[in-house]
C-alpha positions as CSV (number, residue, x, y, z in Angstrom):
1,M,-0.1,-0.1,0.1
2,T,1.7,3.4,-1.2
3,V,-0.5,5.3,1.5
4,T,0.3,4.2,5.0
5,L,-2.4,2.5,7.1
6,E,-0.7,3.9,10.2
7,N,-1.2,7.4,8.9
8,T,-4.9,6.9,8.1
9,I,-5.5,5.5,11.4
10,S,-3.9,8.5,13.0
11,I,-6.0,11.0,10.9
12,L,-9.1,9.0,11.8
13,E,-8.3,9.2,15.5
14,H,-8.2,13.0,15.1
15,L,-11.4,13.2,13.2
16,V,-13.1,10.9,15.7
17,S,-12.0,13.4,18.8
18,F,-14.2,16.3,17.2
19,E,-17.5,16.3,18.5
20,S,-18.9,17.5,15.3
21,I,-22.5,16.8,15.9
22,S,-24.9,18.3,13.3
23,G,-26.0,21.6,14.1
24,R,-22.9,22.6,16.0
25,P,-20.2,25.1,15.0
26,T,-17.6,23.1,12.7
27,E,-14.5,25.5,13.5
28,E,-12.5,22.7,15.1
29,I,-12.9,20.0,12.6
30,V,-12.6,22.4,9.7
31,S,-9.4,24.0,10.8
32,Y,-7.9,20.6,11.3
33,I,-8.8,19.7,7.7
34,Q,-7.6,23.1,6.5
35,D,-4.3,22.8,8.0
36,Y,-3.6,19.3,6.9
37,F,-4.1,20.6,3.3
38,S,-1.8,23.4,4.1
39,A,0.8,21.1,5.1
40,Y,0.8,19.9,1.4
41,D,0.7,23.4,-0.1
42,I,-2.8,22.9,-1.0
43,T,-5.5,25.8,-0.5
44,A,-8.9,24.7,1.0
45,S,-11.4,27.0,0.5
46,L,-14.7,27.3,2.7
47,S,-18.2,27.9,2.0
48,I,-20.0,29.2,5.4
49,D,-23.6,29.3,6.5
50,Q,-25.4,32.4,7.1
51,D,-24.6,32.5,10.8
52,N,-21.1,32.0,10.2
53,Q,-20.8,29.2,12.3
54,R,-20.6,26.0,10.1
55,A,-18.6,25.5,7.0
56,N,-17.9,23.2,4.1
57,V,-14.4,22.5,2.8
58,F,-13.4,22.4,-0.8
59,A,-10.0,21.6,-2.5
60,T,-8.5,20.9,-5.8
61,I,-5.5,18.6,-6.5
62,G,-4.0,18.4,-10.2
63,P,-5.0,20.7,-13.0
64,E,-7.9,23.3,-12.6
65,I,-9.6,22.3,-15.6
66,D,-13.0,20.5,-16.6
67,G,-13.2,16.7,-15.7
68,G,-11.8,14.8,-13.0
69,V,-13.6,13.3,-10.0
70,L,-15.1,14.8,-7.0
71,L,-14.8,12.9,-3.5
72,N,-17.5,13.8,-1.3
73,G,-18.1,13.3,2.5
74,H,-19.7,14.9,5.6
75,T,-18.0,15.9,8.5
76,D,-21.1,15.9,11.0
77,V,-22.1,13.0,13.1
78,V,-25.3,12.0,15.0
79,P,-25.4,12.4,18.9
80,V,-24.5,9.9,21.4
81,I,-27.2,11.1,24.0
82,G,-28.9,7.7,25.3
83,Q,-26.8,5.5,23.9
84,N,-24.9,2.9,25.9
85,W,-21.3,2.9,24.5
86,S,-18.8,0.3,25.9
87,T,-16.0,2.7,24.9
88,D,-15.5,6.6,24.8
89,P,-17.5,7.5,21.3
90,F,-15.1,10.6,20.7
91,I,-11.8,8.4,21.4
92,L,-11.0,6.0,18.5
93,T,-10.4,2.5,20.2
94,R,-9.0,-0.4,18.8
95,K,-10.0,-3.8,19.6
96,D,-8.4,-6.4,17.1
97,D,-9.4,-5.3,13.6
98,R,-12.0,-3.0,14.8
99,L,-11.9,0.7,15.1
100,Y,-14.6,2.2,17.4
101,G,-15.7,5.7,17.7
102,R,-18.8,7.9,16.7
103,G,-18.5,8.5,12.9
104,S,-15.8,5.9,12.5
105,V,-17.9,4.3,9.6
106,D,-20.3,7.2,8.9
107,M,-18.3,8.6,7.6
108,K,-14.8,9.8,9.0
109,G,-13.4,6.6,8.0
110,F,-13.7,7.6,4.3
111,L,-12.5,11.4,5.0
112,A,-9.4,9.8,6.9
113,C,-8.6,7.6,3.7
114,V,-9.0,10.7,1.5
115,L,-6.8,12.7,3.6
116,A,-4.2,10.4,3.9
117,S,-4.4,9.8,0.2
118,V,-3.6,13.6,-0.3
119,P,0.3,13.2,-0.9
120,Y,-0.1,10.5,-3.3
121,F,-2.7,12.4,-5.2
122,K,-0.1,15.1,-5.3
123,A,2.8,12.8,-6.4
124,V,1.2,10.7,-9.1
125,G,1.1,13.2,-11.7
126,L,-2.8,14.0,-12.3
127,K,-3.7,14.7,-15.8
128,E,-7.2,15.3,-14.5
129,P,-8.3,16.7,-11.2
130,I,-9.2,15.3,-8.1
131,H,-11.8,17.5,-5.7
132,I,-12.3,17.1,-2.6
133,A,-15.7,18.3,-0.9
134,F,-16.4,17.9,2.7
135,S,-19.8,18.8,4.0
136,Y,-21.5,19.7,7.0
137,D,-25.0,18.8,8.5
138,E,-25.6,15.8,6.1
139,E,-27.3,13.8,8.9
140,T,-30.0,16.4,9.4
141,G,-30.6,16.6,5.7
142,G,-27.9,18.2,3.8
143,F,-28.1,21.7,5.1
144,G,-24.6,22.5,3.8
145,M,-25.2,21.3,0.4
146,P,-26.9,24.2,-1.2
147,V,-24.0,26.2,0.1
148,L,-21.6,23.9,-1.0
149,L,-23.3,23.7,-4.6
150,E,-23.2,27.4,-4.9
151,S,-19.7,27.9,-4.5
152,I,-18.8,24.8,-6.9
153,N,-20.9,26.4,-9.6
154,R,-18.9,29.6,-9.3
155,L,-15.6,27.7,-10.4
156,P,-14.4,28.3,-13.8
157,Y,-14.3,24.3,-14.0
158,K,-16.3,21.4,-13.2
159,P,-16.0,18.1,-12.1
160,H,-17.0,15.2,-14.6
161,I,-18.2,12.8,-12.0
162,V,-18.9,12.8,-8.1
163,I,-18.3,9.8,-5.7
164,I,-20.1,9.8,-2.4
165,G,-18.2,8.0,0.0
166,E,-20.8,6.7,2.4
167,P,-20.4,3.1,3.5
168,T,-21.8,0.9,1.0
169,E,-19.6,-2.1,1.6
170,M,-17.7,-1.1,-1.5
171,Q,-20.8,-1.7,-3.8
172,I,-21.7,0.7,-6.4
173,I,-25.1,2.3,-5.6
174,T,-26.8,4.4,-8.2
175,G,-30.0,5.4,-6.3
176,H,-31.4,6.2,-2.9
177,K,-34.4,7.5,-1.1
178,G,-34.8,11.3,-0.2
179,S,-36.1,12.9,2.9
180,Y,-38.3,15.4,4.2
181,E,-36.8,16.6,7.5
182,M,-40.0,17.9,9.3
183,R,-41.1,19.3,12.8
184,T,-44.4,19.9,14.2
185,E,-45.2,22.6,16.8
186,I,-48.5,22.3,18.6
187,V,-50.0,25.1,20.8
188,G,-52.5,23.7,23.2
189,H,-54.5,25.4,26.4
190,E,-53.5,24.5,29.9
191,T,-56.2,23.6,32.6
192,H,-56.5,21.6,35.5
193,S,-56.9,17.8,34.8
194,S,-59.7,17.5,36.9
195,D,-61.9,19.0,33.9
196,P,-59.9,18.5,30.6
197,T,-62.7,19.5,28.5
198,K,-61.8,23.1,29.3
199,G,-58.4,22.7,27.9
200,V,-56.7,21.6,24.7
201,S,-54.0,19.0,25.2
202,A,-51.3,19.5,22.9
203,I,-50.1,16.0,23.4
204,S,-53.4,14.6,22.7
205,I,-53.4,16.7,19.4
206,A,-49.9,15.2,18.7
207,S,-51.2,11.9,19.1
208,K,-53.9,12.2,16.5
209,L,-51.2,13.8,14.0
210,I,-49.0,10.6,14.8
211,A,-51.5,8.4,14.2
212,K,-52.5,10.0,10.8
213,I,-48.7,9.8,9.8
214,D,-48.9,6.1,10.9
215,E,-52.3,5.6,8.8
216,I,-50.7,7.1,5.5
217,G,-47.5,4.9,6.1
218,V,-49.7,1.7,6.1
219,E,-51.3,2.8,3.2
220,K,-48.2,3.3,1.3
221,A,-46.9,0.1,2.5
222,N,-50.1,-1.5,1.5
223,H,-49.5,-0.3,-2.2
224,P,-45.7,-0.7,-3.1
225,I,-44.1,0.4,-6.1
226,L,-44.1,-2.9,-8.3
227,G,-40.7,-3.7,-9.8
228,S,-39.1,-1.3,-7.4
229,P,-35.3,-2.4,-6.6
230,F,-35.9,-0.8,-3.4
231,D,-36.2,-2.9,0.0
232,L,-39.3,-1.3,1.1
233,P,-40.5,0.0,-2.3
234,Y,-42.4,2.8,-0.7
235,G,-42.2,5.9,1.2
236,T,-41.5,5.7,4.9
237,F,-42.2,7.7,8.1
238,N,-40.5,8.0,11.4
239,V,-41.3,10.0,14.4
240,G,-38.0,10.5,16.2
241,I,-38.3,13.0,19.1
242,I,-41.5,14.2,21.0
243,E,-41.6,16.4,24.0
244,G,-44.2,18.5,25.6
245,G,-46.5,19.2,28.9
246,T,-45.5,20.3,32.2
247,A,-47.6,18.2,34.8
248,R,-49.6,15.1,34.7
249,N,-52.4,16.7,36.2
250,A,-52.5,19.7,33.7
251,T,-53.4,19.3,29.9
252,A,-50.4,19.9,28.0
253,G,-49.9,23.5,26.6
254,W,-47.3,22.5,24.1
255,C,-46.0,19.7,22.3
256,N,-43.3,19.6,19.7
257,F,-42.3,16.5,17.7
258,D,-39.6,16.0,14.8
259,W,-40.2,13.3,12.1
260,Q,-39.1,12.5,8.6
261,Y,-40.6,11.2,5.4
262,R,-38.3,9.3,3.3
263,Q,-39.8,9.7,-0.4
264,M,-39.0,7.6,-3.3
265,P,-36.8,8.9,-5.9
266,N,-38.6,11.0,-8.3
267,E,-41.8,11.1,-5.8
268,D,-43.0,14.7,-5.1
269,G,-42.9,14.1,-1.3
270,S,-44.7,17.6,-0.8
271,E,-48.0,15.8,-1.7
272,T,-47.7,13.2,1.0
273,I,-46.8,16.2,3.5
274,A,-49.9,18.1,2.0
275,K,-52.2,15.3,3.3
276,I,-50.8,15.8,6.8
277,E,-51.1,19.4,6.7
278,A,-54.8,19.2,5.4
279,Y,-55.8,16.9,8.5
280,A,-54.1,19.2,10.8
281,A,-56.1,22.1,9.3
282,E,-59.1,20.1,10.0
283,L,-58.1,19.8,13.9
284,I,-57.6,23.6,14.3
285,P,-61.3,25.0,14.6
286,A,-62.1,22.9,17.7
287,M,-59.0,23.7,19.3
288,K,-59.4,27.5,18.7
289,A,-63.0,27.2,19.8
290,I,-61.6,26.8,23.3
291,N,-59.0,29.2,23.1
292,P,-58.1,31.4,19.9
293,N,-54.3,30.9,20.6
294,C,-54.3,27.1,20.1
295,D,-52.3,26.3,16.6
296,I,-50.5,23.5,14.8
297,R,-47.4,24.4,12.8
298,I,-46.0,21.8,10.5
299,I,-42.5,23.0,9.5
300,T,-40.4,21.7,6.3
301,E,-36.9,22.1,7.6
302,V,-35.4,20.5,4.4
303,P,-36.5,18.7,1.6
304,A,-33.5,16.6,0.8
305,P,-33.8,15.1,-2.9
306,G,-33.5,11.4,-3.4
307,M,-31.0,10.2,-5.9
308,D,-32.2,8.2,-9.2
309,N,-30.0,6.8,-11.7
310,K,-30.6,9.0,-14.6
311,N,-27.2,10.5,-14.0
312,A,-25.2,7.8,-12.6
313,H,-24.1,5.9,-15.9
314,A,-20.7,7.9,-16.4
315,A,-19.6,7.7,-12.7
316,A,-20.9,4.1,-12.5
317,A,-18.8,3.3,-15.5
318,F,-15.6,4.9,-14.0
319,V,-15.9,3.1,-10.6
320,S,-16.9,-0.3,-12.3
321,E,-13.5,0.3,-14.9
322,I,-11.0,0.8,-11.9
323,T,-12.5,-1.8,-9.7
324,G,-14.1,-4.5,-11.9
325,I,-17.3,-4.6,-10.0
326,N,-20.4,-4.4,-12.2
327,S,-23.4,-4.9,-10.4
328,Q,-25.2,-1.8,-9.0
329,G,-28.0,-1.1,-6.5
330,V,-30.0,1.1,-4.7
331,V,-30.5,1.8,-0.8
332,S,-33.0,3.6,1.5
333,F,-30.7,5.9,3.5
334,G,-29.9,9.2,2.0
335,T,-26.7,11.0,1.2
336,D,-25.5,14.1,-0.3
337,G,-25.7,12.4,-3.6
338,G,-29.2,13.5,-4.4
339,Y,-28.2,17.1,-4.2
340,F,-25.2,16.5,-6.8
341,S,-27.3,14.2,-8.9
342,A,-30.4,17.0,-9.0
343,E,-27.7,19.6,-10.1
344,G,-26.8,17.4,-13.1
345,F,-23.6,15.7,-11.8
346,S,-22.8,12.2,-12.7
347,T,-23.2,10.6,-9.2
348,V,-22.8,7.4,-7.3
349,V,-22.3,6.3,-3.7
350,F,-19.4,4.1,-3.1
351,G,-17.4,3.7,0.3
352,P,-15.9,1.5,2.9
353,G,-17.8,0.1,5.7
354,S,-21.3,-0.9,6.4
355,I,-24.3,1.5,7.1
356,T,-25.8,-1.1,9.3
357,R,-23.2,-0.1,12.3
358,A,-24.0,3.6,11.8
359,H,-25.9,5.8,14.1
360,K,-25.5,2.8,16.9
361,P,-23.5,2.5,20.1
362,D,-20.2,0.9,19.3
363,E,-20.1,2.2,15.9
364,Y,-17.1,1.0,14.2
365,I,-14.9,0.4,10.9
366,T,-12.5,-2.4,10.4
367,V,-8.9,-2.0,9.5
368,Q,-9.3,-4.0,6.4
369,E,-12.1,-1.7,5.2
370,L,-9.6,1.2,5.4
371,V,-7.3,-0.9,3.6
372,Q,-10.0,-1.3,0.9
373,G,-10.9,2.6,0.8
374,L,-7.3,3.4,0.5
375,A,-6.7,0.8,-2.5
376,F,-9.8,2.3,-4.2
377,L,-8.5,6.0,-3.7
378,E,-5.2,4.9,-5.2
379,K,-6.7,3.5,-8.4
380,I,-8.9,6.6,-8.9
381,A,-5.6,8.7,-8.9
382,D,-3.8,6.1,-11.3
383,R,-6.5,6.4,-13.5
384,L,-6.4,10.4,-13.8
385,A,-2.9,10.2,-14.0
386,L,-2.9,8.3,-17.4
């Protein structure tokens, strides 16, 4: 292996140590990445959110011309609150072949492989460029992607293909579902529980809305898309967080819940969301009859696009050429690939590790999977040096 595995693990150790939870400022991990590029005389530009708190990182190695490959990964990770880890999630811990830590497989392992490969990218004599784009807040719907794409579209040169390094067990993925990241906020009316008819329980209203969401989910499951390659060939819902109320002897004056709809590629998910909004509108008049301040707000925080295979051909052919892998598949989890594909870039998802270990306690990537990632990146560089 031209790129040392030890250096890759050392970089991963640094990356895991940053508690880069989605939505938090990214200064620490971004500064580390910028300094790393700077050590190899590479200028890494930032595209920053409107609050000046979070940033994407972009760098180009090789000639600044049209073509080449863009390697994408995200710097954020999901929280560890409430998870029962056997190791410190923000200290990379090696046990035999496994490297444990939050984000180790999703997807700081790929980021470490990319960074460790930088000196090889520089030394091999690239005829076409390798672009590196690390985005923020992918886990919450890809909030960083519109900002990143705006900066990429201002460049005088454009990548030919995009490879998203999410963990796919080194299988070529040409399509995935999208996601509507949703929040519902309910204002009820508090009163003593001895006569709840004089109040409006926001929690009870939330339960009705969640029941409606479940009802639509069952309807979709009962009408799958025939011939679809997706495991669960229909859109799915998940209510992930709910909170509300102040006491068991008072009707709940408020309730909020966060939820998600994973739509099929090419599906207009807004039509499904509109059904839930229409049901909420039916509930509001009875609430306001008790107190005019009662209300329901359904907020679409981000509609992350799915990725279909209409733009995948060039990227899939490239990966097949250098790896010998000819089979293609789809996955139900989302990636930033939907944004790139929707923008017209030929895009595939291909990376080391398994998504089945992501978002869980004791998340890990194996040493052998890092070796696979490094070998793949070396093949990319060799191909672009021809």
